[in-house]
C-alpha positions, 0 to 999 in steps of 0.5 A: 808236428807231434800227436799226445796222449796214449789214445790214437785220435786224440780220445784222451783228450775228449769230453767224457760225453763223446764216444770214438769212432773206429774204424776196425780192420778185421782182416780176412774177417774170421776171429782167428786172423783178427788181432785182440785189439780189433776183437776188443773194440768190436765187443765192447762198443755200442754200434758196429756198422758191418756188413752182411758177411762181416756180421757173420763171421763176428758171430762166430766167437761171439764177437757180437751176439748171435742172431738168436740173441738179436732183435730190431732195434725199434722192438729193444726199447732204446737201442744199445746201451754203453757198458751194458748199462743206461741207453744213450738218449741222442736227445739228450746230448742235442742229437737228432737221431731221427734219420739213423740207420735202423740197425739191430740190438744185439745182447751179450751173454754178460747183458751188455748190449750193442746195436748193429748196422748193416754196411753196403757199398752205396751208403758209406757216406751216409754211414760216415755222417751217421757214425759221427753223429753217433760218437757225439751222442756218446756211443763208441762206433766200430765201423768194420773194414776187410783187411787193414783199413789203410790198405784201400779200406775206409779209413781215407773216407772217414778222414775226408768225410770228417773234413767235409763236415767239419768233424773236427770233435769226433775222435777217430782211431784206425785199428789196423788189421791183416791185409790180403797182400801179408795174408797171402804171402803167408799162405804161399812162403816168403814172397814179399821179405824184399821191397815189395808193392801193392797195386790197385787194378780198380778204375773206379776213381782213375783211369787204366793208364795211370793204373799201367804207369804204376805197373810199369814202375814197379816192375823196373824197380823190380818190386815184388808186386801184389795186385789188388782187385785182380777181377777188373782187367788182370790179363791187361796187367799181367801183359804190362808187367811182361814188359819189364819182367821175364816170364819165367819171374813166379806168381801166386794167384791167392783166393780168401787168404786166411778164410780156410773153408768160409771162403767166397770166390772159389773154393774156400782158401786157395792158391795156385804157382805159376809163372809171369808168361802163364799167369792169364792160362789161369782166368778160372782161378781168378774169382771176384775181389778176394783174389790177390796176384803175387808176382815175383822178382828176378830172385824170386825162387820156387821152394819144395820140402816134403809137403808143398812148393812155396815162393822165396824172395831173399831180403836184399839178395842175402844168402845164409852165410849173410846172417 
C-alpha cells in the first residue's frame, strides 16, 4: 500500500470545508530549536493546543501572540478566524461547539487571529476529540507536542482516538521535531553515531519486568542507549545495564537539552559526563522529566579539546582511514 498526494495525512484530498489536524513537534520548545515547518504550522493555525510552558516558549518570537494581545475567547466575539478572515461558525458546519474548551484568542500584528487552548495531562482524550470537531468545522488545529510527536509524544494517541471515534474524515499530519535523544547527543558530542535505541523508564502503561527485558536486550546488543523518563527508577535501570556492560562505559546525564537558560529541571541546560559504574552517584543531577541518560558502548570514548570533554561513538568502529 502506498500513500498519495503531496500533503501528509491526506489533506490534499480533503473537502475545502475541512481543516487539518497537525500534531506538531517543537523539540525543546524554544524558537531557535523548532523546524521552520513547525513554526509555520503553529503561526497560521486557527487553533493551537499547548501547555502553559509551551505557550510561554512559543510567545518568545511571536509564533503565537503575546499575552498583551490575547483575550478570553468569549470576549473576542466569535473566536479564531482562518486566514484573518471571518470566524468559523461551527453551527453552520453542523458541529456543536458548546462543549469546546474555553480558550483565549490572540491577534498577531498582521491581524490574523488564533484560538489558544491550554493542554494538560488529564485532558488528552477530550482535547483529541475536540480537535477532530474543530477540524470538521473547518479549522486547522496545531496540537503541540514537546520533542518529536513519534518519540513518546502525542501522535499515537491522535491515531488511536481517530480509530476509536471513527474519525476517518479528519486529515492528520505529523510535524517532526528534535527529540531529547538528538538534542542531548548534540550537546555532548557524537555518542549516537552508531546504532542506538531509546527506552522509556515510565511504568505507567507497562510493568518493570518488560522495561528490564528491553534494557538487557539493548545492553547485550551493544546499542548506545538513551533513557527517557529517568526520574522513574533510573537507579534500577543502571543496575540492569551493568549486568551486561562494563562499569567504565561512558554515560552522559543531560538536563533540558536545547533550552539554554529556560530549563526547568535544575540549573537550566546542563550535562555531566560520568561512567556506568558511577552513574547512580549523581542522583542530584537527575532532575525530572527533562533528564535523559545517554549510555555509551564499549567503543564510546571520551574526547577532549581545549574547551570541553565529549563522547564519541565511531560508526561501525571506523577510524579516519576508513573515510
